[in-house]
Steps between C-alpha positions, in 0.01 A plus 500: 500500500542868578508588875229716640604870471545696823215754507474815713158678537508857632163670563438870527204437727415872533452519121283204403190336660524181702303298248751597231776373737313175533457462125869584450621227735273244331622603151869481581456165682314361196771617258818451709402220739651670807562844656814492716479855642167665568493853651242776524608858574231706675412724797443357846127556464489303174705224655252457781198534276617232245687274748261212442559502122875537539503195724283301255729583204825460715595860416740675740379858570775757506366796703609845389503733797636794301269769372505704181442448133654177351639381830346154448635486145849578624478231767403246237787605265760488770391153613475376137868579429612343824297187429632483139856484643432250782227281358601511129143459356450404134169692485380808686132586487408846614126545574425871463345747258760764584730625218769601750658153495665539160859558642453196730386279210805593290740439795350158574529404137867596513535264796385215272128488605200478274263770629131471451227743614141455612272808537143581571283567201403863470790624714810417296630765263628399156842633576545251786467185292776496223791489746396154627589174325126425527212691656130421546201674670267314725143616549397620839203298640362339811763294678438124486613474863228747601240309301587175678496669839141644452291269276164629393195311617232464232140554626276204480193514267177591685331186377756277674477695820122465505517122464710441809202540742470660835854403627661669202282806540607532863869484407449758221309729734781484755754594232308789363580857616325629809183695439542873452372586850780308665753719321341831606583702804270488806369850411408386147322193637293711731407731219385207289283381789344841538392494129338156543123542563376364835184296523208679667473213746857555627554756776695801381852493642615799708656767286840654586668801342693400192835598645437299819391199299815525285713499813331192637535314172874568494556432880250217571649449847317813606160333451577259789470787740843469660784745511730498194855641492517816290824380333323182385195688369712763314675258266184363323345845496800639314495205251128573431589875455266600778798643689782698355856363511609751765162580659427411861230230541368686808381787278295254293325352794444833679296608192245229608492540878143365504625165377859456623656548841873553567708432801675660661404863442848658510691236297245267328628157408180302469168539324157343575183486285197609696278240343173512697508872554582564135184345377 
């Protein structure tokens, strides 16, 4: 019985997608039975981004801190020659669509290795393939790991939902998105209420100037009649775009002196809604 060949898998992780890496590992494992050395050469950002997959596939990320064209390819090539001398693999699989590895492939073959290549379909040039002892392209698609991590939930048929009775209806109602009004700003809610016709039997509410009403909708603490810190009122006013990013809130309230009072006069730091007098 022939012993299992020693296999070395070197991935140019900046050149192929992660799902191609996953497919490559599965293919080599299926054909060779084992992968003794698994390394992925990439930037620090890619190493962090794909750390979960590298752990899952037992791939050791080799971070390339150098900058410049082909720096990751050079790091892979240097490591490959060193590993060929120390680990003496029978098969070296290079996962990359780059054609720059031809000199490396030839040198590894001279060291007694069978060199196979795996590329990403649509990225590999025809001149990159003949130098390898064998080369295949894998199709880029959605990663199986990502599919398992986020399974899609199929909606239930409407007929089945209706047959579950009031209890099921209550659960479904709780899970449905909030009504549009709950997602609108206080100013938009007020404007909707103004457009709603009022019954003749209901007493007409006191009307305030639009700008004043907008301020009260955004800073509801003012309706209580107490004093509100200007710094606390300024933040929601800026978010609602009623106050400029660098504008002073005192100027906004001084425009409506009939409805808002400031204290103190020299250096105001609080504002008060004159409720009763305003109406």
